[in-house]
C-alpha positions in Angstrom: 4.9 37.3 18.3 4.7 37.3 22.1 2.2 35.6 24.4 0.5 38.9 25.3 0.0 39.7 21.6 -2.1 36.6 20.8 -5.7 37.3 20.0 -8.5 35.1 18.8 -9.6 35.6 15.1 -12.3 38.1 14.5 -15.7 36.5 15.1 -14.3 33.4 16.7 -16.1 34.2 20.1 -19.7 35.5 20.0 -21.0 37.3 22.9 -24.0 35.6 24.7 -27.4 37.2 24.3 -28.5 39.1 27.3 -32.1 38.5 27.3 -34.8 40.6 28.9 -32.8 43.8 29.1 -35.1 46.2 27.4 -36.4 46.8 23.9 -33.1 48.5 22.7 -31.2 45.2 23.3 -33.3 43.4 20.8 -34.1 40.7 23.3 -36.4 42.5 25.6 -40.0 41.8 26.8 -40.4 38.1 26.1 -36.7 37.8 25.3 -37.1 35.3 22.5 -39.0 32.8 24.7 -42.4 33.4 23.4 -45.4 34.2 25.5 -46.5 32.2 28.5 -46.0 28.5 28.9 -43.3 26.5 30.7 -40.8 27.5 28.0 -41.1 31.2 28.9 -40.8 30.7 32.7 -37.9 30.5 35.1 -36.2 27.0 35.3 -37.4 26.4 31.8 -36.4 23.4 29.7 -38.3 20.6 31.2 -37.0 17.1 31.8 -34.2 15.6 29.7 -35.4 13.4 26.9 -39.1 14.5 27.5 -40.8 14.4 24.2 -44.3 16.0 25.2 -45.7 12.8 26.4 -44.9 10.7 23.3 -42.9 7.6 24.2 -39.3 8.9 24.3 -36.7 7.5 21.8 -34.6 6.0 24.6 -37.5 3.9 25.7 -38.5 2.9 22.0 -35.0 1.5 21.2 -34.0 -1.9 22.5 -31.5 -1.8 25.4 -27.8 -2.1 24.3 -26.9 -5.6 25.2 -23.7 -7.4 25.9 -20.3 -6.4 27.1 -17.4 -4.7 25.2 -14.1 -5.5 26.6 -11.8 -2.5 26.3 -8.6 -4.7 26.8 -9.5 -7.1 24.0 -6.6 -7.9 21.7 -7.6 -8.4 18.1 -5.5 -10.5 15.8 -5.3 -10.4 12.0 -5.9 -14.1 11.0 -3.8 -15.8 8.4 -4.5 -19.5 7.5 -1.6 -21.9 6.7 -2.9 -22.4 3.1 -2.3 -18.7 2.5 1.4 -19.2 3.2 1.7 -21.4 0.1 2.4 -18.3 -2.0 5.8 -17.8 -0.6 9.0 -19.6 -1.9 10.2 -22.6 0.1 12.7 -21.7 2.8 11.4 -18.1 3.1 11.3 -16.4 6.4 7.7 -15.2 6.7 7.4 -12.4 9.2 4.7 -9.7 9.8 6.5 -7.3 7.4 6.3 -9.8 4.5 2.7 -10.6 5.2 1.9 -6.8 5.1 3.9 -6.5 1.8 2.0 -9.3 0.3 -1.3 -7.9 1.3 -2.4 -10.6 3.6 -2.5 -8.4 6.7 -2.8 -4.7 7.4 0.3 -3.2 9.1 -1.5 -2.1 12.3 -2.4 -5.6 13.5 -0.9 -8.5 15.6 -0.9 -11.7 13.6 -2.3 -15.2 14.5 -1.6 -18.1 12.2 -4.5 -20.6 12.0 -4.4 -24.1 10.8 -6.9 -23.8 7.8 -5.8 -25.7 4.6 -2.5 -27.5 4.1 1.2 -26.3 3.6 3.2 -28.0 1.0 6.6 -26.2 1.5 9.0 -25.7 4.4 8.8 -22.1 5.7 10.1 -20.3 8.9 7.0 -18.4 10.1 7.3 -15.6 12.7 4.1 -14.3 14.2 2.5 -13.2 17.4 0.4 -16.3 17.9 -0.1 -19.8 16.5 -2.9 -22.2 16.9 -1.8 -25.8 17.8 -2.9 -27.2 14.4 -1.1 -24.5 12.6 2.1 -25.1 14.6 1.8 -28.9 13.8 1.2 -28.4 10.0 4.2 -25.9 9.6 6.5 -28.2 11.4 5.2 -31.3 9.5 6.0 -29.6 6.3 9.6 -29.2 7.4 9.3 -25.5 8.5 9.6 -23.8 11.9 7.5 -21.4 14.0 8.7 -18.5 16.0 6.7 -16.3 18.3 7.5 -12.6 18.0 
């Protein structure tokens, strides 16, 4: 197959209706726009969002409030007490957290200080809260930022 042999599938492109070109064209006389009224005249269509005088939908809905920061970094949160499921001395990194079902694999991980840790672990994550860091180190473990 060569570039000049490429064709669109049959029926993929439909020809536009050429309105007002006589009775044989099937869109003659009024051309499918009805008789009289603003919809039949040139420049037809009216204002965008105009709903015939009824209060438009855009005015009926409350305004969208707030601000969405496109650069926000979302972290998957893991509490210190969730780490008690691992054996003492284990190196807990993001891949292990994903394998254990604590985190989804497309996330950055932040360890928070909720609960208590009763075993020494080496925890590797993207962020740590101060309390989480203190609890991990108090239990004889270590923290490492990835």
